[in-house]
Phi, psi and omega in degrees: 000320181296321179297321179298315179297320180295318179297316179297318179297317179296319180296319178294316180298319179296317179295320181284334183286343178070026184262020179294305178246129179254128180259141177230162174295163182299335178269013179072008176280163182280125181280161174290146185302319182293331177295316179294315180299314180296317181293317181293327177290313181298321181274000179054044185301311182299315180296320181292318179295320177300314180296320178298314181297318179295319179298318180294324176298312181297318180294320177297319178296319180296321178297317180298316181290333184294335181073010180297142180228160175060231183297323180297318178294317178301319180295317178297318179295323178295317178299317179298317180295318179298320178296315180297315179299319179296317179296318177293325180297327176300317178297311183299320179296317179296315180296325179295322176298333179271003176089018181233154174219160179289133179290135180272000000 
């Protein structure tokens, strides 16, 4: 039980710390914190990521309900991944216009 609580606490801390995606300047230097905050606000990063996650949940549910199997299921999953990748690319393009890129 203690391990479960510790894992949950770590997951919550990781989520709150905002260290999921790290942004760097285009020259790979570390940007000032206010630059990242301003860019993520201007590019609506949090709102877009929330929308992407909600969309992926709905799409996953639709795939499950479709009853598709084999190649048909693979094709639906591929379409979903392509949609998600395209949505994330919109974020990356906007952040790049602000002089930031996702750290590799």
